[in-house]
N, C-alpha and C positions, 0 to 999 in steps of 0.2 A: 734136897733143897726145895723150899716152897716156890711155887710158880704163880706169878701175877700176869693175867692176860688182859690186854687192852680190850675195851668194849667195841662192838659186841663180841662176846666170847665165841659165838658161832652164828651162822645165818639161819640155821634150822634147829628145831628141838632135838632131832636125832643126832646131829653133829655135837650139840652141847652135851647130850647124854653120853656119847662116845668119849668126849673129852674128860668128863667126870669119871667114867669107868677106867680110862687109861691112867688117870692120876691115882685112883684107888689101887689099881694093880701095881703101880710104881711106888706106892706108899708115900706120895708127896702131897702136901697141902696145895690146893688149887683155889684161887679166887679171882674175881674180876675187879679191876680198879674202878670203883665208883666214887670218884673224888667229889662229885656234885650231889651226893645224897642229901646234904642239908642246906643247899643254897638256891634252889629255884623250883618253881612249878610251871614256869613259862620260859621258853627259850626261843626268842624271835630275833631274826636278823633281817637286814635289808640288802639283798644281793639280787637285784632285778634281772641281771644277765648271767647266764651260765658261764662258769669259768672252766675252760678246758684243762687247767692245771689242778683243779680240785677233783680228785678221783671219786670221792663219794657222790659228787653231783652227777657223775657221768657213768655210774654203774647201775645195773638193775637191782631190784631188791634181792633177787636170788644170789647176786654177787656181793651183797653187803652194802648197797647204795641206798640213798634216801635219808631224810631227816628222822624218820621213825627209828631206824637202827642207829643213827649217829647221835641224835640228841634225845629222842623219845625214851630211850632206855634209861637215861638218867632220871627223867621225870617220873616214869612208872616205878622205878626202884625207890625213889624218894617217897612217893605216895604210899607204897606198900609198907615201907619202913615206918612211916608216921602213923598210918591209919589201919594197917592190918590187911588180911586177905581180901581178895576181890571176889564178889559174887556175880557181877554182871559188868559187861564192857560195851560201850557204844563208841564208834569212831567215825570221823569224816576225814578222808585222805584224798589229796589232790596233787596233780602235777601241773602247776600253773605256768612254768617256763618251757614246757615240752621236754623235760628231762626224762631219761629212762626210768627214774624212780620218783617218788613223791617229794615235793618240796614244801608242802603245807599240811599240817596234821592237827586235828583236835581229837582228844580222847577223853571220854567221861568214864571214870571208874566208880562203880557203886560197891563200896566196901561192905563186908559182912557186918561191920559195926554200925552201919547206917549212914556213915559219912560218904559224901560224894566228892570226888576230886575231878576238877576240870583242868586238863593239861594241854598246853599249846606248844608246838614246835614248828618253826617256819623259817624259810630263807627269803620269803617275799613279803615281809611286813614292814611298810614304810614308817609306821609309828608303833614301835614295840611297847607292850604293856609292862606292868611291874613284874619282877621276877617271882615274887611270892605274895599271895594275898589269901589270908585265912579269915573267914567270916564266922564269928561265934554268935551267940544269942544276945550278948550285951556289948561286945567290942569286936573290932577287927584288928588284924596285924598285917602290915604292908612292908615289904622290902622292895625298894625301887630298882636296884641294879644288881648285877652279877657280883658274886664274891670277887674281891680285888686281886686274889692270888694269881690268876691266870695272866692278867695284864702285867702284874709285877714281874712274873717270871719272864714274860715276853720282852720286858724292858731291860732285862739283864741281871739285876741284883739277885743274889741267892738268899734264901731265908735266914741263914746264919749270920748274914752281914747287915741285916736291917732290924732296927728296933721296932717292936709292934708289928712284926710281919703278919700280913693277912688281915689287918684291921682297917675297915673302910674309913674314909674321911667323915667327919661329923655330919656333913650335909647329906651323906649317903646312908645314915643309920636307918634301921627299921623303925617303924612307928606304930604305937598302940593307939588305935583310933576309936572314938565313940562319938559319932556325929561331928560336931564342930571341934571337939577336943582331940588334940593330936600330941602325943608325948613321944619324944625320941627315946629309943631303947639302945644304949651302947652295947655292941656285941663283944664277945670274947674274940681274941685274935684267931684267925684261921691257921690251920696247921696240917696242910696236905702232906708234908714230908714225914710226919709222925706215922703215917700209914706203913712206911717201910721200916 
């Protein structure tokens, strides 16, 4: 039976390699659930005080704590899926609330293709930026907020009971922008359940 692992799959490369080897010996498909591959390059929250009930905020990086392992893995996975292999990495990592692990991260990926991805993950950002911003030579594309599926699931409805599941409200559409010109781009509906 195929196995889906919640992220991060492991806290070290050696542990991840051992997991892949075990799945190979057992003859089962193994994957990590990356439900956010297509929906952000910035993941910022405003949680100025450490919450003792949130385990990831109170664990060291070696134990799987911190925003880099919690949120950063989504951002890095998305950038590699969109722009290909990475040739060089630069990062700024900080613990601003005195947590055992980092709570504010900036990562710059220099892809072999020449593209540069700037990725942000933070628990201490009072004014979060857009979820996705792509700058081209003639136009940019901006997505203001997070994919609505997580909030919808948290509110209770199930995907099969809602028309247009995972489609943001019109005010929340991505926009194709060229200077003063800004055109809304209606998205297709989200479909996290299709993964299974």
